[in-house]
C-alpha positions as semicolon CSV with decimal commas, in nm:
position;residue;x (nm);y (nm);z (nm)
1;M;0,285;-3,334;1,275
2;T;0,112;-3,019;1,399
3;S;-0,071;-2,790;1,161
4;P;0,108;-2,462;1,077
5;Q;-0,006;-2,144;1,245
6;K;-0,275;-1,981;1,036
7;I;-0,270;-1,619;0,915
8;A;-0,579;-1,461;0,759
9;V;-0,493;-1,198;0,495
10;T;-0,750;-0,940;0,386
11;G;-0,726;-0,809;0,032
12;A;-0,532;-1,124;-0,052
13;N;-0,558;-1,091;-0,429
14;G;-0,439;-0,729;-0,434
15;F;-0,089;-0,619;-0,532
16;I;0,048;-0,605;-0,176
17;G;-0,181;-0,875;-0,040
18;A;-0,075;-1,136;-0,296
19;H;0,294;-1,090;-0,220
20;C;0,222;-1,114;0,152
21;V;0,024;-1,436;0,104
22;L;0,313;-1,599;-0,081
23;A;0,577;-1,474;0,163
24;L;0,379;-1,608;0,459
25;L;0,333;-1,944;0,288
26;D;0,703;-1,958;0,213
27;A;0,776;-1,882;0,579
28;G;0,578;-2,189;0,686
29;F;0,243;-2,038;0,780
30;G;-0,094;-2,161;0,668
31;V;-0,277;-1,877;0,494
32;V;-0,645;-1,798;0,464
33;A;-0,668;-1,566;0,164
34;V;-0,969;-1,343;0,228
35;V;-1,132;-1,197;-0,083
36;R;-1,480;-1,070;-0,161
37;D;-1,571;-1,369;-0,377
38;P;-1,358;-1,683;-0,331
39;T;-1,549;-1,857;-0,612
40;N;-1,429;-1,606;-0,873
41;E;-1,135;-1,792;-1,029
42;S;-1,025;-1,485;-1,222
43;K;-0,936;-1,332;-0,885
44;T;-0,789;-1,637;-0,710
45;K;-0,641;-1,877;-0,967
46;F;-0,308;-1,694;-0,989
47;L;-0,256;-1,728;-0,613
48;I;-0,311;-2,103;-0,631
49;E;-0,066;-2,128;-0,921
50;E;0,201;-1,923;-0,744
51;A;0,154;-2,119;-0,420
52;N;0,194;-2,441;-0,617
53;K;0,525;-2,316;-0,762
54;I;0,672;-2,294;-0,411
55;G;0,516;-2,623;-0,299
56;K;0,266;-2,458;-0,064
57;K;-0,066;-2,508;-0,242
58;D;-0,201;-2,730;0,037
59;S;-0,133;-2,458;0,295
60;L;-0,354;-2,206;0,113
61;T;-0,729;-2,175;0,164
62;F;-0,981;-1,905;0,074
63;A;-1,258;-1,727;0,260
64;S;-1,491;-1,436;0,193
65;G;-1,482;-1,092;0,351
66;D;-1,595;-0,747;0,246
67;L;-1,468;-0,415;0,385
68;Y;-1,815;-0,269;0,345
69;K;-1,996;-0,537;0,550
70;N;-1,983;-0,544;0,928
71;G;-1,910;-0,894;1,058
72;S;-1,817;-1,031;0,715
73;Y;-1,471;-1,134;0,838
74;D;-1,593;-1,323;1,147
75;D;-1,582;-1,670;0,995
76;A;-1,267;-1,604;0,789
77;F;-1,068;-1,517;1,102
78;E;-1,190;-1,808;1,313
79;G;-0,903;-2,014;1,453
80;S;-0,633;-1,786;1,312
81;Y;-0,312;-1,708;1,497
82;G;-0,285;-1,375;1,322
83;V;-0,456;-1,134;1,086
84;L;-0,281;-0,926;0,821
85;H;-0,495;-0,637;0,698
86;T;-0,397;-0,525;0,348
87;A;-0,739;-0,452;0,194
88;A;-0,769;-0,083;0,112
89;V;-0,934;0,178;-0,104
90;V;-0,673;0,358;-0,316
91;D;-0,776;0,682;-0,483
92;L;-0,529;0,967;-0,512
93;G;-0,722;1,191;-0,748
94;D;-1,003;1,438;-0,705
95;V;-1,306;1,235;-0,608
96;A;-1,657;1,370;-0,586
97;D;-1,798;1,301;-0,241
98;A;-1,456;1,195;-0,110
99;Y;-1,585;1,128;0,241
100;A;-1,820;0,861;0,110
101;K;-1,591;0,713;-0,155
102;V;-1,247;0,730;0,011
103;V;-1,262;0,809;0,383
104;K;-1,565;0,607;0,490
105;P;-1,463;0,274;0,333
106;A;-1,107;0,311;0,465
107;V;-1,211;0,389;0,821
108;D;-1,526;0,179;0,846
109;G;-1,357;-0,108;0,664
110;T;-1,070;-0,109;0,913
111;K;-1,318;-0,096;1,201
112;N;-1,504;-0,393;1,052
113;V;-1,180;-0,590;1,037
114;I;-1,094;-0,491;1,396
115;G;-1,439;-0,600;1,511
116;S;-1,388;-0,946;1,366
117;V;-1,040;-0,968;1,520
118;K;-1,185;-0,894;1,864
119;K;-1,458;-1,155;1,818
120;N;-1,182;-1,412;1,757
121;S;-0,945;-1,288;2,026
122;S;-0,933;-1,633;2,186
123;S;-0,704;-1,748;1,906
124;I;-0,569;-1,431;1,740
125;E;-0,241;-1,325;1,897
126;R;-0,116;-1,074;1,640
127;F;-0,277;-0,814;1,419
128;V;-0,058;-0,655;1,152
129;N;-0,195;-0,352;0,971
130;I;-0,061;-0,233;0,636
131;S;-0,099;0,142;0,662
132;S;0,097;0,399;0,460
133;C;0,360;0,669;0,483
134;A;0,063;0,896;0,408
135;A;-0,043;0,847;0,770
136;V;0,302;0,964;0,883
137;S;0,410;1,252;0,660
138;A;0,258;1,599;0,658
139;Y;0,286;1,791;0,331
140;D;0,332;2,130;0,497
141;K;0,664;2,042;0,659
142;E;0,967;2,208;0,505
143;S;1,139;2,039;0,210
144;G;1,387;1,775;0,326
145;H;1,209;1,712;0,656
146;V;1,284;1,361;0,784
147;F;0,981;1,175;0,920
148;K;1,015;0,906;1,185
149;D;0,796;0,609;1,272
150;D;0,608;0,787;1,550
151;D;0,516;1,095;1,343
152;W;0,158;1,150;1,235
153;N;0,009;1,329;0,937
154;T;-0,150;1,633;1,097
155;Y;-0,203;1,823;0,772
156;S;-0,419;1,627;0,530
157;T;-0,793;1,680;0,505
158;V;-1,053;1,620;0,239
159;E;-1,096;1,995;0,208
160;N;-0,730;2,073;0,136
161;G;-0,714;1,811;-0,138
162;D;-0,565;1,503;0,026
163;A;-0,857;1,272;0,097
164;Y;-0,629;0,969;0,064
165;G;-0,381;1,093;0,325
166;Y;-0,661;1,182;0,561
167;A;-0,829;0,843;0,510
168;K;-0,508;0,647;0,576
169;T;-0,440;0,853;0,888
170;Q;-0,788;0,808;1,032
171;A;-0,796;0,437;0,945
172;E;-0,468;0,373;1,126
173;K;-0,578;0,581;1,423
174;A;-0,883;0,355;1,448
175;V;-0,639;0,069;1,513
176;W;-0,433;0,244;1,778
177;D;-0,732;0,405;1,951
178;D;-0,906;0,072;2,011
179;K;-0,806;-0,013;2,368
180;E;-0,981;-0,350;2,363
181;L;-0,779;-0,453;2,060
182;Q;-0,455;-0,334;2,220
183;S;-0,521;-0,529;2,539
184;S;-0,602;-0,859;2,366
185;T;-0,366;-0,866;2,067
186;T;-0,011;-0,770;1,970
187;V;-0,052;-0,493;1,713
188;V;0,205;-0,387;1,453
189;S;0,169;-0,126;1,178
190;L;0,372;-0,118;0,856
191;N;0,384;0,218;0,679
192;P;0,533;0,177;0,329
193;T;0,607;0,453;0,083
194;V;0,484;0,408;-0,278
195;V;0,498;0,034;-0,349
196;L;0,644;-0,096;-0,677
197;G;0,759;-0,437;-0,793
198;Q;0,650;-0,763;-0,953
199;A;0,294;-0,770;-1,087
200;Y;0,118;-1,107;-1,084
201;T;-0,195;-0,994;-1,269
202;K;-0,303;-0,737;-1,525
203;S;-0,492;-0,547;-1,254
204;H;-0,171;-0,526;-1,049
205;A;-0,001;-0,377;-1,354
206;T;-0,273;-0,125;-1,433
207;A;-0,473;-0,054;-1,117
208;S;-0,218;-0,049;-0,835
209;S;0,079;0,170;-0,752
210;A;0,282;-0,054;-0,986
211;S;0,097;0,121;-1,268
212;L;0,350;0,404;-1,234
213;V;0,596;0,173;-1,410
214;T;0,328;0,079;-1,662
215;S;0,292;0,448;-1,747
216;V;0,664;0,468;-1,817
217;L;0,650;0,166;-2,048
218;Q;0,341;0,280;-2,235
219;G;0,388;0,656;-2,236
220;G;0,093;0,715;-2,006
221;E;0,025;1,019;-1,794
222;T;0,171;1,067;-1,448
223;M;0,195;1,352;-1,202
224;S;0,495;1,580;-1,234
225;G;0,605;1,805;-0,951
226;V;0,490;1,554;-0,689
227;S;0,764;1,405;-0,473
228;S;0,753;1,035;-0,384
229;S;0,966;0,768;-0,222
230;F;0,943;0,402;-0,317
231;V;0,974;0,050;-0,176
232;N;0,973;-0,298;-0,328
233;V;0,653;-0,494;-0,261
234;K;0,867;-0,794;-0,162
235;D;1,019;-0,592;0,121
236;V;0,670;-0,501;0,238
237;A;0,583;-0,871;0,239
238;K;0,909;-0,948;0,421
239;G;0,815;-0,689;0,680
240;A;0,477;-0,855;0,726
241;V;0,638;-1,194;0,789
242;L;0,877;-1,039;1,041
243;A;0,589;-0,867;1,218
244;F;0,448;-1,214;1,289
245;T;0,776;-1,387;1,370
246;Q;0,983;-1,137;1,565
247;D;0,959;-1,128;1,945
248;K;0,639;-0,944;2,029
249;E;0,827;-0,744;2,292
250;L;1,038;-0,600;2,009
251;V;0,769;-0,518;1,754
252;G;0,443;-0,501;1,947
253;G;0,278;-0,160;1,963
254;K;0,515;-0,013;1,703
255;R;0,493;0,147;1,359
256;F;0,760;0,085;1,097
257;L;0,831;0,305;0,796
258;L;0,933;0,105;0,487
259;S;1,125;0,274;0,204
260;C;1,419;0,203;-0,027
261;S;1,465;0,539;-0,193
262;K;1,520;0,907;-0,141
263;S;1,234;1,139;-0,227
264;M;1,216;1,227;-0,596
265;D;0,983;1,352;-0,866
266;G;0,766;1,073;-1,005
267;M;0,894;1,156;-1,354
268;D;1,240;1,039;-1,244
269;L;1,116;0,682;-1,285
270;N;1,150;0,737;-1,662
271;D;1,528;0,738;-1,650
272;I;1,546;0,440;-1,414
273;V;1,315;0,215;-1,617
274;K;1,478;0,313;-1,947
275;K;1,813;0,184;-1,821
276;F;1,672;-0,168;-1,857
277;H;1,408;-0,107;-2,122
278;P;1,537;0,161;-2,363
279;T;1,228;0,127;-2,581
280;A;0,999;0,242;-2,297
281;K;0,802;0,542;-2,421
282;G;0,839;0,734;-2,096
283;A;0,557;0,871;-1,884
284;I;0,437;1,221;-1,963
285;P;0,316;1,480;-1,711
286;S;-0,062;1,501;-1,684
287;V;-0,015;1,876;-1,644
288;H;0,282;2,067;-1,785
289;P;0,509;2,170;-1,493
290;F;0,502;2,537;-1,599
291;V;0,124;2,539;-1,617
292;F;0,106;2,370;-1,277
293;K;0,325;2,641;-1,124
294;I;0,104;2,914;-1,269
295;V;-0,212;2,747;-1,135
296;C;-0,055;2,714;-0,789
297;F;0,047;3,082;-0,797
298;L;-0,300;3,194;-0,901
299;G;-0,469;2,975;-0,642
300;E;-0,247;3,092;-0,359
301;Y;-0,248;3,466;-0,429
302;L;-0,585;3,517;-0,603
303;P;-0,837;3,342;-0,377
304;F;-1,135;3,447;-0,588
305;L;-1,008;3,217;-0,867
306;R;-0,984;2,903;-0,654
307;D;-1,326;2,764;-0,736
308;Q;-1,281;2,820;-1,110
309;I;-0,945;2,642;-1,125
310;Q;-1,044;2,383;-0,860
311;Y;-0,739;2,479;-0,657
312;K;-0,631;2,263;-0,363
313;D;-0,402;2,390;-0,087
314;I;-0,199;2,071;-0,102
315;W;-0,070;2,162;-0,449
316;K;0,168;2,428;-0,320
317;Y;0,345;2,167;-0,104
318;S;0,341;1,871;-0,344
319;S;0,696;1,920;-0,476
320;R;0,855;1,938;-0,131
321;L;1,089;1,649;-0,070
322;R;0,984;1,432;0,224
323;E;1,239;1,186;0,359
324;F;1,175;0,884;0,582
325;D;1,392;0,737;0,856
326;T;1,381;0,359;0,810
327;T;1,632;0,272;1,081
328;Q;1,378;0,092;1,299
329;S;1,248;-0,124;1,013
330;K;1,604;-0,225;0,922
331;T;1,717;-0,307;1,275
332;V;1,426;-0,371;1,512
333;L;1,185;-0,526;1,260
334;G;1,480;-0,692;1,089
335;I;1,444;-0,615;0,718
336;G;1,810;-0,528;0,685
337;E;1,902;-0,374;0,350
338;Y;1,619;-0,288;0,116
339;I;1,599;-0,401;-0,245
340;S;1,724;-0,107;-0,452
341;L;1,490;0,111;-0,656
342;E;1,677;0,016;-0,975
343;D;1,628;-0,355;-0,913
344;T;1,267;-0,287;-0,814
345;C;1,193;-0,104;-1,140
346;K;1,372;-0,370;-1,346
347;E;1,166;-0,646;-1,185
348;A;0,841;-0,449;-1,212
349;A;0,888;-0,367;-1,580
350;G;0,982;-0,724;-1,664
351;S;0,666;-0,859;-1,503
352;I;0,439;-0,592;-1,655
353;L;0,552;-0,617;-2,018
354;P;0,375;-0,952;-2,086
355;F;0,043;-0,799;-1,979
356;L;0,095;-0,507;-2,215
357;K;0,171;-0,742;-2,505
358;E;-0,167;-0,905;-2,443
359;E;-0,325;-0,569;-2,529
360;E;-0,140;-0,531;-2,861
361;P;-0,368;-0,581;-3,162
362;S;-0,296;-0,889;-3,371
363;Q;-0,139;-0,826;-3,711
């Protein structure tokens, strides 16, 4: 018997990375789960347990790699057929020194991964990058604008308040601008909207995009007046498997938007989750919608107040509905029909509740 083709996955213990690891194992690949510290069982044990449940424990190995360290992925990628890059810095809020804390690690980290891919180009045939819809959609487009796979975010900057969108855009451009990478490897980019779904760990439930459902269950704060679209993490993982298995002539050199829902206010998740969990407390807006509108008005029309209220230009566009054309991901990539947002929220809430019960004080 021949050994299965090996895929190295960066950020393997993260919310998206973990699902991709398990989907690749289930599809018959060997997986090298790349994490910062493979000896830290609190970060890796759950992956071993989940791999064992599907009878794939022996096809899973671990290696070390750090976004912040040049060359740290060299050994992890050695002998791999493909690399799936999921490791990322996620920070959507106002961050002091955003270039250093958000943009630099996203861009330099991606370049470090690319560098290690090129060093192992004798074996690596495919590089799949998990990017984001934030690298596609521009906030200043009119409400209802439909973005396609080949659109780019030309609006976001650190200065106008969207360091995350700028970072994701620049990080993905680093992939497509690298001619050496393009000439040696089949490259595919997946650009999901906000990712929800099953949480395997407490950190998935509280420190990833799945925490939006956690906020609904616990009554935590969330942003109101900010439009979002959503996708199930299992469909992202399915897309990753397809990016490695579909004919490279079909998927190579392409970007694929992944989304299961229309654009909506983040507060709308309250009603969806409560259908299945009526006792959910419901997320509350971090800023009252009326107050937010007043702040936006003052910031836009009274420039001398902007510093005092820490106004960001992006705020005046945040409620605009941005739609995404997922035709290519359904047909060319081959995802077919997406898991519905209702089923996604039901699954997410069901997996998160046990972690919340762990936090309840004993009687």
